[in-house]
N, C-alpha and C positions, 0 to 999 in steps of 0.2 A: 449742339448746346442743348443740355436738358435741363428743366427748370423742374423743381419740386417745390410746392407750396403746403403750408400748414393747412390743417381743419379750419381754423378762424381765419385763415387767408393774410395774417400779419406777420409771416415769417417765409422764408423763399431761401431755397439752396440752388446754386448755378452749378452745373459741371460742364467743363469745357476742356477739350484735348489742345493743348496749345502747340503740338508738333513735338515735344520731348516728354510731355506727362500730362496727368489731369491736375487741372486746378478746381478746387471746390472754394465758390463764394458763397457766404451765408450771410444773411441780413435778416433784422426784426426792427419793424416799425414799432416805436413806443405810442400808445394812444390812439393808433389808428391802423386801418388795413390796406393791403394793396389793392387795387381797382383791377380785379383779374379778367381778361378777355374769356368769350366762351370759345372752348374749343370745338373744330370740326374734324371729325374722325380722330380725336384724340390728339390734335396738332394744334397750335397756335402758331400764326404767322404775325411777326411783328417788324417794320423798319429797325433801324438802327435808333433813329430818334425816339420812336416810340418805346422800345425796348429801355432806352435810356431814362425817360419820362418814369416806365414802370417801376425800374430798380431804386429811383429817386422817391419814390411814392407819390407822384403826380399823376394827374389826370391824363394819361397816355392816350386817352380818344380825342383830345383836342389838338393832337399832332396828326397833320394829313401826310401821307408818304408822297413826294413828288415824283412823278415818272420823268426820267431824262430823256431826251432825245438824242437819238444816234446822229453823230456828225455827220454829213454828206460828203462821200468820196468825191474828190475832184476826177474828171473822167470825160 
């Protein structure tokens, strides 16, 4: 997924390959701005829950990604 933001941070465009073509999603917040993470080496990494909050205009930093434990194999 590639995400592009406006200079003011109130608009975003997401470009995704869905297996059959490109999907473009555009969103503009009225009266506020998205809370953008700081990129590291030009890349932003968010969990699915954090991304969902970012798109909704919520404070995605309040969502903590959970680490899942691998199931133990019987043996």
